[in-house]
LOVO-414779 format. One record per residue (C-alpha): z, x, y; residue in one letter. Coordinates in pm, whole numbers, plus 50000, padded with zeros to 5 digits. Each point is the difference from the previous one (the first is absolute). Layout:
BEGIN
ZXYA...
***
This chain:
BEGIN
500005000050000X499055013350345X502875003850247X499954979250317X499465017250335X501054989850346X496354996950103X499044975949721X498744966450122X502474981249778X503445010349878X501904987549691X501584966750088X497324989550251X498674964649956X496214997350044X498694966450120X503224982949888X498845004349641X500015035749867X503175021150000X499135037149999X501785019449724X498335034250007X496905019050101X497795008549703X497535023350163X498245010950316X496265003650051X497675010450277X499434964650122X502724979049840X503455000649844X501124980649695X503424983549973X501874983049721X501244966150118X501594969149854X499064964650098X502954981950149X498434967749881X499085007049638X502055031249932X496915017649866X499265036550063X496815008550187X498305030550143X499084998150369X497185022650116X500465002750377X497245013450225X501375026150237X500444988550359X497175021550137X497514982949766X501184963850029X497524992050275X497125020149852X497424976349858X498735025549744X503415003249839X500654962750016X496714993749820X500995024249724X503434984149960X498354965949982X497605012849735X502935013449805X501504965250002X496764986949852X500785020049684X502194970249909X496804985549850X500515024349711X502194984249733X501165027849767X503405014349912X498655035450052X499174992750367X502744994750256X500164963950121X499594994250374X501094968150172X499494999350378X499665018050331X502464991850274X501055011650345X503495002750145X500924985350339X499655034450162X496525005649853X500595021049688X497504991449725X501115001349638X498614991549657X502174984849726X499415010849640X501845000449669X502705026249965X499365021649693X503155017149878X499285033149833X498885035950061X496565008150132X497805024749816X500595023650293X503705000449910X499145005249633X497745028650109X502955017350164X502074995649685X497475018649786X497184993149750X499574966149840X498944996549638X496414992649906X501104967849830X501754987750316X496945008050211X497654982249760X502224969550042X499915003650379X496235004549987X499554967949804X502294979750227X498525012750328X496444995949869X500804963649926X501144995950360X496915017550134X497784978049785X501584969350165X499545015050349X496455011849938X499084965549870X500614988050356X498045029450146X503215016250123X500165037949968X503365016950062X498545033250129X503385017550024X501455001849649X502595027649979X503375004449826X501904984150289X497914968349971X501014992249642X503534988549920X501494996849650X501984967850005X503345006549827X498715035549929X497704985349733X496455014349980X498854967049850X501044982750324X498165022350247X499124982250325X497365010050256X501234997450360X498715007550349X496524985650037X500115009250369X496485014650008X498534978049729X496674983550085X499815018550333X496335009050036X500645023650289X501075033149837X503575005350111X501975031550067X501965018149735X501814968049920X498894972350235X497834999850316X497915026950172X498725033449874X497535004149717X501294983149691X502584976449853X502345014049738X501995031849932X498055032049946X501795009549680X499104967749822X496864989350185X496714998349815X497295024450117X497854972350147X502894988550220X499615031350213X496744985150128X501434965050035X498494985149682X502274978449785X499694975149717X502044991149694X499215033749840X501895016250288X503234983549884X499315011449642X499765036350116X503204997750203X501894984449710X498875027849768X500955026950253X503504986450056X500604995949625X499055036549951X502415010350275X502834980749836X499205015649663X500225034650156X503074990750202X498345016650297X498454984950310X496235002649993X498525027150224X496594994350156X499795029950233X501525015850309X497294987350234X497164975050007X497425025549884X502105008549695X500514963049931X496264993350004X499325029149763X502824991349760X498874963849975X496655011749858X501765013149688X501544980549710X503804999149999X501735024549766X501304979949704X500615029749770X503134994349794X499944962250040X500244984349652X497514975249860X499194972450057X501305003750357X497845030650067X496704983349920X500914969150201X501005020750305X496875021649976X497824969050016X502074983450275X499875030550227X496405010949954X498775013050342X496944977449989X500794962650012X497174993249754X501725021549737X503304981050022X501004967749838X498144974450207X502814974750012X503714996049932X498964978649705X498225030149849X503195020650041X501944973149814X497454999149721X500075037849970X503804999049975X499814972949736X497465019949802X502045031950033X503184983949873X498114982149724X498475032449879X503335017350028X498735032450142X497355021450156X497044986049811X500584964850116X500735010850355X496605016150029X498154967749932X497354993850261X499184965049882X502134974450188X501924975449784X499104970850227X496434989149954X499704987050357X499635035850119X498925015149671X497925031450033X498575016249690X499205036850038X497215011949776X501535023149741X499135036750005X499135020449696X502545026749909X497445024249853X498525021650122X502405006850289X497485021250194X497294973349999X499834966450173X496874986249835X500084962549943X500404992249627X496774988149844X499734974249725X499535014149651X496485003549874X498804971649778X500175006949625X496905016149846X498034981149735X500775007949635X497795026349832X499175002949627X501935026049807X497965031149919X500625036449945X500185016850340X498755035350067X502435027249895X500815009850358X500884964650096X502074995549687X502055031050073X500624988150357X501054965749875X502505016249768X501475020050286X500374968550214X501714982349712X502425028749970X500784999550368X500574962649982X502575004649725X501835026150210X500044977450305X501324970749799X502655021549845X501145012250340X499764968050196X500494973549734X500304964150107X501005011150350X496455011450056X498754965349927X502484983650233X499345025550274X496274993149994X498845034049866X497544983649761X498834971850220X496535014449997X499914995349623X502204969149954X499364978250306X499914998050379X502015025050205X502284986450274X501915020450259X503705006149935X502474984850246X503725004350048X501894977350035X498124973449808X500724966950172X498984963749982X501344969350178X499154964149916X501554969750162X499664963650091X501804984850297X500724963450053X496904982150122X497775030949964X497705012149720X501015029749784X498945035550088X499915033149812X499575034950144X500405034749851X498725021449713X498844990549650X499055023249712X496894982149874X497284975350080X501424977549729X503384998250175X498344995450339X497804971549880X502874982649819X502225000850309X497144989250224X499324970349773X503594987850029X499895001750378X496504985250025X501164969049809X502464994050286X497625009450287X501925032350056X499165034650130X499615032949813X499825035950122X500245022749697X498955036349961X499245017049668X502235030449952X501795020949741X503705007450004X503195006849811X500234965349844X500394984849655X496894994349790X500664962550005X500654998950377X496954978950090X500594974249727X503734998850081X499424993350370X497354973849921X502404981449767X502744998950268X497584986650261X498814974249747X503604988349945X500894999250371X496834984850144X501264963849992X503285007250181X500214985950354X500885034850126X500025033349819X499635037350050X499285028349757X500555035350131X499005029349775X500425037450056X498925020449699X501654982949704X502854986150213X499504963250081X501884970150136X499044963349995X501714975450234X499184963850066X501164964450047X499054966349863X501144963949996X498604995749646X502945002749761X497815003349690X497925027850156X503175017850112X501414998849646X496725012049847X499715030950221X503735007549978X499854999949619X496775019949999X501505028550201X503704997649917X499785034549835X497905014950279X496355001850094X497445005349721X498505031049841X500275032150198X501294983150317X503615007950075X501704973650210X501314964750021X498964965150103X502164979850239X498744964350032X502034975650210X500124963149913X499914981250330X501234963949994X497294974850075X502354983550248X501515018750295X503754993950016X501254982550314X502995023750016X497675030050018X498214985350301X503284990450169X501255035649955X497015012250203X500684974050269X503655010450024X499025036550041X497484991650276X502234976050197X500655014450347X500514968050199X501914975449788X499354988049648X496584997449838X499634974549723X497404985649766X498604965050053X500204978449687X500105029049753X498914989649649X502804999549745X497895018449742X498815026450245X496675005250172X496964996949776X496855021350043X498524977850274X503164985450152X500455004950375X503175017550120X501214981550310X502665015550224X501994986350292X502415016050245X499895023450298X499115036550056X500585024050287X496385007050092X496375000249897X500475033249820X502734984449789X497704971049913X497255024249898X502415019949786X501324968449838X496494988949911X499195034049849X503215001149793X499644964949857X496295005049934X500695032449814X502474981949775X497964968349959X496705016949917X497164975050030X502314971050087X499424986850354X502805006450250X500634974050273X502175010050297X499144971250234X503644989450011X501285034550098X500675001650374X499825032350198X502985001250237X500945022750286X502575028149954X502784981850187X499784970049770X499895022349694X503055018750123X502004967949985X498564991449660X501765030549853X503384986750115X499734963149933X502514987949740X498684992049657X500034962349952X497804974149829X497624977150190X500914963250035X498494966450092X500645007150368X496625000050176X498735014250331X497484979350195X497865011050295X498754977350278X497985004950316X501994992250315X496844997250210X498694971749780X502954976249995X501645020049722X497104994049763X500515016649657X498535034949961X499985006149622X498165033550030X502705016250213X497285016150216X500424998250380X497595012150266X500845017550327X501424974550244X501234975949732X503594988349959X501365003249640X502634974449899X502165007249694X501904974649787X502295006649706X499624972149743X503234993749806X499694982049664X502594974049905X501655024149754X501135023450282X503004982350151X502425028150085X500195036850090X498605019650293X496455006950120X498915032950156X496434998750139X498245030050159X496495010650097X499005036149932X497505004950279X496915022649994X501375019350297X502985012349798X502524974950136X502094974349819X500564965550154X503014981149865X499014963450009X503154987949826X502795007250077X499795015950346X502145000250314X498434967850128X500114983149660X502995013949810X500564972449742X498095006649678X502294980049768X497674977449799X502634972749974X500254998450378X496235002050045X499434971249758X502644978850170X500034975449712X496265001649916X499835005149622X496244998649943X497215025050077X500405012650355X497955020250250X501825024850227X498045013650297X500805036550071X497115009450235X498914973950252X496954990050197X499955011150362X500654964150132X502914995349756X501545033050099X499704991550370X501614966249951X502675006149734X500305037849971X499375021549691X497725029249927X496274996150057X497155025049957X496495004350128X497575024549837X498675028350216X497775029649918X502925024249973X501384982749689X497024996349770X500445003249627X502334986749732X503584989350067X502384987249737X502354970250018X503075004149777X502464972949897X503245011049830X502284973549845X503565012549940X503294984249901X501825016650295X498835013150340X497745030149940X501405023150268X503515006850124X498914994250358X497154983950189X496815020450017X498135002150334X497044976650038X497635030049999X500565034549849X498015028649853X498905000549639X502145031149947X503054982550143X499524969749777X499475022649697X503305017150070X501684966150040X498774989749658X501855029049847X503414992649853X502135011650294X498764971650221X499814973449732X502744976849880X500945016249671X500844966749835X496784983050106X497644989749722X496284997550081X498804968649826X496295002950084X497435018650210X496764983450110X497325013850230X496564993550142X497445020750192X498954990050353X496785017050117X498965004250363X496315005950076X497605005250287X497764971650114X
***
């Protein structure tokens, strides 16, 4: 933890915007400082990135900070979550983000070398985060050890932070604005020195910082710019780095972008292949596991090493000749050749056949490749695809036939390798067994193979499970893992997703089927969320779980932050038969069932009590779009909220007006509202029914959302009060 200084903008104990209590300073940068703070409202920890005073009025820096906030569009645990930009009363601009508790890789660097296994884990996690960022065309451009934090000191929970120069098309200074490039020299890709960046730039930087953490020494690029430029032309020194980390780092940090992995997804597939193969051979695979970006490199012949001639197809067999006595000279030569053949066979044995020594005599000759890889898969809703190497035309044609029957794609190259004699037939039989699964994937490196898949067909699942319960067939060494997916999606599984995504009150399912959601059943959700980004994320999460099932979010309302703030502090209580009715005061209190009011209109609000609510206390408030709370009942001008007194002997259904028309307010008193352009958006009317008064003392007629949230906490509530019900309705104000 960095120690506070007298010159720091905020000191521990300071309260920022009546919300965030500063606890400590986490770090200082050239343009901004980062503080750890705790929300006085929710109690949650947050990190506040505060732009230094001299930059607060500079539009260039404000634009960058705003762009950094836009990273909130990325929904991934490996990318820090941003929430909002804000400005204090005296003009200081700050950005609120999740607080990640754990050491940065810069701190780990100071502590000494990290193990290769830990760094492979970090590489996988960070690559997953980069893949999510790159999918939205966001490039970090400044990856370095201090920009990756290990949550709880766990490499598997690495988090990318500080997107301060992300997406900035104007090449920034060493870390942000001005100068010649964005990034830190030690970890910057060569092309960054001339201001060129794309997703491959991040891949280079990640590889460079991982190498530094393996060495336990800060990367050195040069003492001056000229030395930096020259050093960036050379590959990084990975001598002594164990496999498979070495091969992965070599590819990630190739000086030319075209020689690197072309995407974070390719890095992930290389890591998967490396771990599958269990060593150096698998790590050196150039064929990507994912067929979306599959690139097959034509195999090169091993012999002769000094020649690069393209292998030619074997000559066609000569026609048979009748047996006759050859001339003596020819006979002697034939005997010599036969003798030599015996010697060769004795020395090379069967290995000569497998290695292709006699291909000229026994069949076609194919170049030798290492490692020998093949990937076949089928994704939901897409045709199957196969890419890689095969040892014979027979195997190639058999695999192609399987895929062709399902309108799939094939990219297979004939090659020789260190594989079992039955390799082609074994692979073809696995593809034949898996082809009818809804999703499946076969990954083969040499004789090592793994089949994964999923299906809703119980019989098919049992058949394949029995077929491969002892392992994959023939010379293939590996297992099959086929998941049986229920035909119906459990309601509880969907609700779990909704609970995890709720950031502005509860999210619930509309009429969920008791047996679960069938293949074509629509998943309907209702509730409120804190913004459009939250709605987008909710849609993505439910769609990912539901697969092809339609997702309907028409009943999910997007609310403003002030309303959502209160939602987090409202007591948990069931809804009731109490209703909220809207009327238009400018039209003789005509009903307004939509709850939509235009600028200049006068909303009237009635609380409709059913006949089964005869006693208790009503608390009615409006959470306004401007961040204020209006207490409609009780308030200083209308303190009595005892239902018995309000009913005054009326035992049937009863309407209680809590917001009046302008004429009614002028004549009899009571709160009245008129919509203006400063209060456009969604407000929320809340009705709480309790057995005792809700608060120990009268609340003011109007107060801030933060003040009301604090009042809802236990210290201001009557401890013995029981909340019987909570009902609410959205009121929307719109322009003409």
